[in-house]
N, C-alpha and C positions, 0 to 999 in steps of 0.2 A: 794242655787243655785249652779249648776255645773259651774265651771270655767275651760274652755279648753284653755290651754296655747299652742299657736302655730299660724299658719295662715292656711287659707283654702287651699292654694296651697302647702300643705304638708300632711303628714299622719294624721294631725289633721282633715282633711276632713272626714275621717272615723268616727271620734268621733262626729263631727257636724251632720253628717248624722244619726248616731245612736240616738243622742239627739232629732233630729227632728222626727224620727220614734217613740220614746218613748213619745213624747209630753211633755218633761220636760223643764222647763226654764233653760237657760244656757247663759253664757257670754264668748265670745272669748277674751282672753288676747293676743293681737297680738305680737308674738315673731317670727321674720322671720330669714331667713338664713343670714350668713355673719360672719365677724370676731368677733362680739360681742355675738354670739349665746350662747356659753358655759356659759359666765358670766350671761347672761340674764335668762337662764333656769335652772342653776345648783341648785337653791334653791328647785325646785320641781322635777328635774330629774338629778340625779348625773351623768348620761351618757352624759349629754351635748347635748341632742337632743330633738326635738319636735316630738310628743306632750307630754304633761303631763296634769293631771287633778287634781283639788282639789274639794272636796265635803265635806264641813264642816271640820272635823278633818282628813279626809282621803285624802291622796295624792297618786296618781298612775301614773306610766309611762307604756309604751307599749300600742299602740293604740287599739289592739284587746282585751286586758285585760280591758282597760277602757270601751270598748263597752259592754263587758260582765257585768260589773258593772252597766252601764246605763240600760241595758236590765233587770237586776235583780231588779232594782228599779221600773221599769215599770211593771214587772210581765208578766203573760200570756196575750195575745198570743206571745208577742215579745220574752219572755223568758219562755218556757214551764217548766213543772216539770217532775219528774220521768225519764223514759228511754229517753224521747225526750230531756231532759236537757243534758243527756250524748251525744246524737247525735249532739246537738248544739256545745258542746265542741269538738267533733270529727271533724266536718267540719271547725270549727274555727282554730284548730291546723293544720289541713290539708292545709288550706289557707296559714298559716304562714310558714309551713315547707316544703310543696310540691310545692305550686304554686308560692309564692312570690320570692324565689331565682331565678327561671328561668325567671319569668316576669321582675325581675330587670336586669338580664343580657341582655335581649332583649331591655328593655327601655333605659338603659344607653348607649347602642351601636347602638341605632336607632334614638333617639330624645333628650336625656337628655345631653349627652356630646357634646362639640363642634365637628363639623364634622371631623376635623383632628385628633381627639383623639378616634374615634370610631373603633372598631375591628369587621369587618364583620363576622369573624369566630365565635366570641363570641356571636354576635347577632343571628347568625343561630343556635348555640347550645341552646341559650335561647329560641328561637322560637320553637325548637323541644321539649324542656322540657315542655313548656306551652302546646303545642299540645298533648303531652302524658297525661298530667293531664286533659285537656279538654275531651279527649277520655274517661277517667274514669267518669267525670261529665256527659257526654252525655249518657253513659250507665246507670248511676244512675237515671237521670231524665226520661229516657225511662220507668223505672219501677215505679217511685214515683210521678213525676211531679204534679202540675206545680212548686212547691217549693222544696227545699232540703229535708224537712221533710214531704212532701206530700201536703195536701190541704191548709196549713196555712203558711204564711210568718213569718219567725222568724229572730232573730239576726244572725243566721247562714247565711242566704241569704245576709243580709247586709254586714257581714264581708267578705264573699268570693267575693261578687260583688265589694266591695270597693277595694280589692286587685287587682281585674281584671280591675278596672276602667281605669287605665292608658293605658292598652292594648286596651280596647274598644274605648277610645277617641283618640287614635293615630294610628289607621289604621291596627291593628293586623288582620290577616285573620282568621275569624271564620267560613268561608263558609263550612268547612268539619264537623262542629258541630252545626247543625241547632237547636237542642233542647237546647243546652247550650247557643247559641246566643239568642234564643227567651227568655230564662230565664233571661239572663243578660239585654236584652233590657227592659224587664218588671221591673226588679229591679231598673234600673237607671231612669225609667220613673215614678216611684212612686212620689207622692207629696213631701214626705220628702226628697227623693233624689234630686228632682228638686230644692228644697229650698237650700240644701247643694251645689249643683252644681252652683247655682247662685252666692253663695259666693266665690266659687273656680274659676269659669270661667267667671262670669259676669263682 
């Protein structure tokens, strides 16, 4: 059984969502934030952060790498083969390297940090960065839709939508990107997403 180390109100949410999409049995080992986090998680993640995952003898950290492993266990259609597998990797790495840094800048300076520690200029720069990436996504979905790889939902959709979930749930303005917004709404409304969201937000 998969063991996901973390709590749903962390990046472990992404892994819970992926496990729900895969239909695989899993257990959440609750490790939350706070002064004891590093000691509690270091046996499975030497970076001292959540999440981590154990699957038999395999131990992994990095939420999106965990999700790729989960999808590979489930196989198609969640994790396709051939050229589409490469496209899954492309969009997953794009989520991590292009979208997440800007989304984090916006999030920390909009709702995560205490109000007196937020920097409006950094929030604005983060929002502009997210918007630039959403423009790319908008153009792509106009050609391929409804999902990133076309007709079939894959772990690429889960991974990118999970990175954007904080923006989606905390009032980011998606109005200039209707195709991206419709795609994201569809992702977060899937039964697996709703099950993960219930653990995170319920």
